[in-house]
C-alpha positions in Angstrom: 53.4 0.0 -13.1 54.3 -3.7 -13.3 52.2 -6.5 -14.5 51.7 -8.9 -11.6 49.5 -11.4 -13.3 51.0 -14.8 -13.1 52.3 -16.4 -16.3 49.7 -18.5 -18.0 50.5 -22.1 -18.0 49.4 -24.0 -21.0 48.5 -27.6 -20.8 50.5 -30.4 -22.5 47.6 -30.9 -25.0 47.6 -27.3 -25.8 51.3 -27.2 -26.5 51.5 -30.4 -28.4 48.2 -30.4 -30.4 46.7 -26.9 -30.5 49.3 -24.2 -30.4 50.9 -24.7 -33.8 47.6 -25.1 -35.8 46.3 -21.9 -34.2 49.4 -20.0 -35.6 48.2 -20.8 -39.1 44.6 -20.0 -38.3 43.4 -23.7 -38.3 41.8 -26.1 -35.9 43.6 -29.3 -35.0 41.6 -31.4 -37.5 41.9 -28.8 -40.3 45.7 -28.9 -39.8 45.7 -32.8 -39.6 43.9 -32.9 -42.9 46.2 -30.5 -44.6 49.3 -32.2 -43.2 48.0 -35.8 -44.1 47.2 -34.6 -47.6 50.8 -33.1 -47.8 52.1 -36.4 -46.7 50.2 -38.4 -49.2 51.4 -36.3 -52.1 55.1 -36.4 -50.9 54.8 -40.2 -50.7 53.4 -40.2 -54.3 56.3 -37.9 -55.5 58.8 -40.2 -53.8 57.3 -43.2 -55.5 57.4 -41.5 -58.8 61.1 -40.6 -58.2 61.9 -44.2 -57.3 60.3 -45.4 -60.5 62.2 -42.8 -62.5 65.5 -43.9 -60.8 65.0 -47.4 -61.9 63.5 -46.7 -65.4 64.6 -43.2 -66.4 61.9 -43.0 -69.3 59.0 -43.2 -66.8 57.7 -40.5 -64.5 60.1 -38.0 -65.9 58.5 -34.9 -64.5 56.0 -36.3 -62.0 57.9 -35.8 -58.8 58.9 -32.2 -59.7 55.4 -31.3 -60.8 53.9 -32.6 -57.6 56.5 -30.7 -55.6 55.8 -27.5 -57.4 52.1 -27.9 -56.6 52.8 -28.5 -52.9 55.0 -25.5 -52.7 52.3 -23.4 -54.3 49.8 -24.8 -51.8 52.0 -23.9 -48.9 52.8 -20.5 -50.1 49.1 -19.8 -50.6 48.4 -20.6 -47.0 50.7 -17.9 -45.5 
């Protein structure tokens, strides 16, 4: 017995905006919020690393501490 159902065609919006969030059990806006928060903290960590590069006595562990927290958040999601 063969399956003669035609392959489902997903819309461009579904492929670009909905498929990936669904794979992690989130809506588009939930995923956007998580990703934007992640981006914010990566930017803060990058700033701290830049400050540390210029003045080594400042922000000695800030970037690595932020990155450890982000990894823990990511691991907790999956």
